[in-house]
N, C-alpha and C positions, 0 to 999 in steps of 0.2 A: 511788360506783362505782370500782370496780378501774381503776388506770389499764393501760393497754396499751403496751408497748414498741413505740418507731419500727421500719420497718422496714429491712432490714438496707443498700437501697439509700439511706435517709435518713441514713443513720450516717456513712456512709461518704463520702456525695455524689457517689456516682457510682450508676449502675442496673446491678443484680445480673444474671448471665446468667440466662435461661431454662434450666430442667432440662432433662435430654438423655434421661432416659426416655419412656418411651412415654404417651400420654394427650392430652386437647384441649391445644393450642397449643406442641406438642413438631416437633420440622421434621424430617421423612422423613429416613432417612440417607441415601438417595441425592440429595434435594436439597440437604445440607447438604454433600455429599465433592464435588457440582459446584459448588457456591458454591467451596466452599477450591480447587479444581481452577483456576478462574478467578483466583485469587490467585498460583497457582505454575505458571501459564504451558501448563494442559492444555487449554485453551479454543480453542485455534488462535489463530489472525490476525486473526478476524473482530471489530469492535469498536475495530480500532488505524488508525490514521494511516497514510497512506502511507510517513513518514519512521521511525513504529514498526515498519513491516510489512518492511519494507530491515532494519534492526537485527535484527529477529528472524532474518530469514531469513540474512545473513550470518554470526550468532550458530551459527545450525544445520547450514548447509551451507558457511560458509566453506572448511573445512577439505578438502572434496570439489572444490573448486574449485582451491584451492591444491596438492593431490595432482593434480588431472589437469595442471596446466599443469609442473610438476616432471618428469612423467614424459612430456608432450610434447618439452620442452624436452630431456629426457636423451636418448630414441631419436634426436632429428637430431643431437646429439653425438657421442653412444658406440653406434654402429652394435650392435652387445652385448648392449646393455641390453633394445633391441624386438625380444627371440628369447622362444620359447616357451618353453625350457627354463631361461633367466634368469626368468623370470616362475615357474615351477614353486618354484624353486629359494627366491625369493623368499615365496611364500607359504607353503611349508612351515616355512620361517623363522620366519615371522611370526605362525602359525598357535594356537604356543603361548603367546605373548605375548598375543596375541588372546582367549585363553580365559582365560588371569588377568587382563586386564584388564574382559572383560564381568562378574566379580563383585566387581570394584573399582567397575565405573560401579553398581551397585547400593548399594555404599554409599557414595558421594560423593554421590549423589542424595539420599540421605535426611541430607547431613552431616554424614558419619561421615569414615573413612580407616584403613583395615587396610595397616599395613605389615609384616606377616606372609607375607605372602604369595611372597615371594621362596624365605624359608626352608621357608614347607611347600611350594613346587613341588619343592625339593632331596630333600625328605623324602619324599614321594608316589614320585621317580623310585626312591631306595633301596628302600623299602618293596616298589613293583609289582616289581624285578628279583629283590627277595630272596625273593618271594613265587609268581612266575612258575615256578620250579620243581616247581610243585603245578598248573598251568594257569591259565586265562584267567582264569577266575570269582577264583580266592585273588589273582592278579594286580590285578584292577581294585578289589576287597574289602577288602583289607587298607587300602591308601593310602587309598581315599576312609571307612573306618570309622575311620581313626586321625586323618587331614587335617579331614574331618567335626567329627570333635569336639573339634580344636583352637578350630576357627572358632566350636565353640558355647559353649564357655568363652570365647572374647573375647565372643560376643553376650549373656551373661549377666552376663558382669562389666560390660557398657558399657548393656546394655539395662536388665537389672534392679537390678545394684548402681550404676548411674548413674556408674560409673568414667569416664575421659577417653579417647577413643579411643586418641589418640596413645601413652599410657603402658601400654594392657592388649594394642595389638597390637605396640608394642617389645618386651615383655617377651615374647610368643608369639615375636616373630623369634627372640628369644634362645637360647628353651627349648625350640623347632622345630630351629634348627643344635645346639643343644647334643645333642638326642636323636641328629639325624643321625649325628653326631661318636661318639656314643658306640655306636652299632649297629655302625657302621665300623671299631672299635677307631683312632678319630683318624684316619679317611681312608686307614688301611692298606690295609684289607679293603674291593676291588669285586665286587661282587653281578652275574654275567653274565647274561642273559636267556638260556635255550636256542635255538640257532640251528633256524631251519624251524617255531617253534613258531605257533600261531595268536596269540597273545599279540604276537610279534615282528613279523609280518602286519599287526596292526593299526597299527603304527607304518612300516611299510617299505612296504606294498602300495599300489596306486595304481587308480582309475579314471579311463579315458581318460588316463592320462600324469599326471593329480592325487594327491597321495597322500592316505590317508585322513584322516591330521590335520587336511587343508584342509577336507575332507569334516565331521569332526566338529566342526569350529570356526563354519562356518558355518550347520549344524543348530542348534548352541548359540543361537547368535545371534538365526538367527530365530525360535525360541524366544523368546528374552529380548526379540527385539520386539515380541512378541505378548503377553507378560506386563506388556509395560511399557505398555502403547497401548490394549489392550484389552481388560484386566482389574481388580477394583477393587483387586485387590493393586497393581497397576502404579501407580494415581492415588493410592492411600497413601501410595506411598515417594515421590511430590511433594510429596505434604500435608506429610508429616514434615519433609522437608529446605527446603520452606516457612515452613513454622512448625509447631514440635513441640507449643507451646503452643496455638496455635489448632487444631491436629490433636485433639489431646486435648480441649476443650472440644466437638469435634464428634462425640467418641463414637468415634474410631477407633483401634485397636490399636497405637498408636506403641512401646510397650516392646517388640509381637511381632513388630513387621515389622522393626525392630533385629535382635532376634535372627535371625531369617529371612535377611537378606542378609549380615549376618555366617558364619552357617553352611555359604550358596552359596558366599560367598566363599573358604571354607576348601576347599569341594568340589570347586570348580570347579580351584583353584589344585593340588589332588590330583592328580585328572584328569589336568592337563594336564602334571603330571611325571611320572605315569604313563605318558603315550603316548610322551614325549618318553625314558624309559627305553628304550620297545619300538621306539624309532628309532633309535636308538645300541648299541641291546641290550647295555646293560649301565647300572647305576646310577650316576651319576657324583656325585660329592660337593661337587664344584666350582660347579655351576651352582647358576642362580638369586643368585647374587651382585648386586645393586642393581637386581635385577628390580622389585622395586617402585616402586621410580623411576621406572620405565621403563614401567611399569603408570597411575603416577597420569599421568604426564606425557602418555601417550597420550590418557589421558582427557578430562585438559583441552584438550589441542589439537584434539579431540574435541568440542568446546564446551560440556561439564560445566561446571557452575559447581561450585566448590570450595566455596561456601558451602552447596552443595546446593538443594534445589529447582525444578532444570532440566537438561534431557539428553539424550542418546539414546544408543541403543547402534549404532545406523549412524554417526552422529558417532566413539564410538571405535573401531568398524574404521576409519573410515576415517583415524583417526590414527596405529593401529598401523601402516596399511601407509604412512602419510608417514614412518614412522620407519623402517620396511622401507628402504624407496626409497631414503634417505636413506645408510645403510648399504651398501646394494648400489652406491650413486653412488663414496662416498668406496673402495669396492673396487674401482670398474673406472677411476677415477680411479691408482690404484695406488701415487703417489706420498706419499699422506698413512696414517697408520695409524689404528686403529680409535676412538684418544682424541676425533678429531677429530668422531667422531658424537656424541659428547657436549658438545661445544661448539655443535654446529647445533641437536640437540636440546634444549638451553638456551637458545641462543638464539630458537626457535622458540616455547618453552615462555614467556618475557619478552612478546614480543609478543601472544600471544593472551592472556594475563592483561591487557595495556595495553588490548587490543584489548574482552575483556568488561567494562572497567570505562567505556569511553567511550561501548559500547551501550547499558550501562545507563540512562545519562543521556538514550539518545534513546527508552526506550520506557516505557510510561506508568506513572507512579508510581498502584497501588491501594492 
């Protein structure tokens, strides 16, 4: 009688995973995704103890409470702070960082990082100003095409080639900034947006006194919130960030998901740069320096974990507004220069990271 080889599970001492294809004994994709969602915090607060519920709530909405407290105190201390004109100014300034931080949120939720967004933001502004001489459509399509290509390249190298996000996006940061300098003759050439054009109106127009950039940012965040919380793609982002190996075993498109988030990050940074150029009526070459760090700070302050697997776009929005309010308060004080904003932002970032580590100990280990 011909001997049969023992099964793989017996040789290795562990049980082999069940096949992921169709057929008897396989788990439906929806069920598997739901189970993995529970591992990454998508199943909400059900089944958690009171202490775990409180820790999760503080992580998700703590930045909003801090923002409201800072606004309340500033309104009493500085009468000019709680004015409609000041609110408009703060929100317009914050809208560009918010759009960039939205893309960064998606990237960080998957466990990645994108250091190129500041340079891509500046490049998008210069390309938009250069193309605005042919109308609003080229002024938007050219930066979206180029910046989207940079994001796609990042996605291919990270998702398909398996390269480290830090190295890839750092190279893209240098490459985008170099391309920007080449287009502008080392910054000697400044492209201007035609006055009164439809593209200039995109950055300078208002509705009920609030600028179009604010409305664009709010619309994008609304769409981002729906995608993140109401679609299978959003659940896949959390799953990939929570455990890419587990997501692969569940049959989720890990590589494709990572590619898409880096593509979106490049597109959003380019769009923000284009709208900023419309607002400034020119493609300024020095903008965007350090913007990637501000975006990361806003995302982390908003409760998104740097290791991935947890976060929200609403938290990122509150984080952006908190940084913008801090900058405005420094301007209100008058005796402090803008460098103090970095000091305060860094302090907030350290406190948030420490708080996240403490809260993680109070959440259930699955």
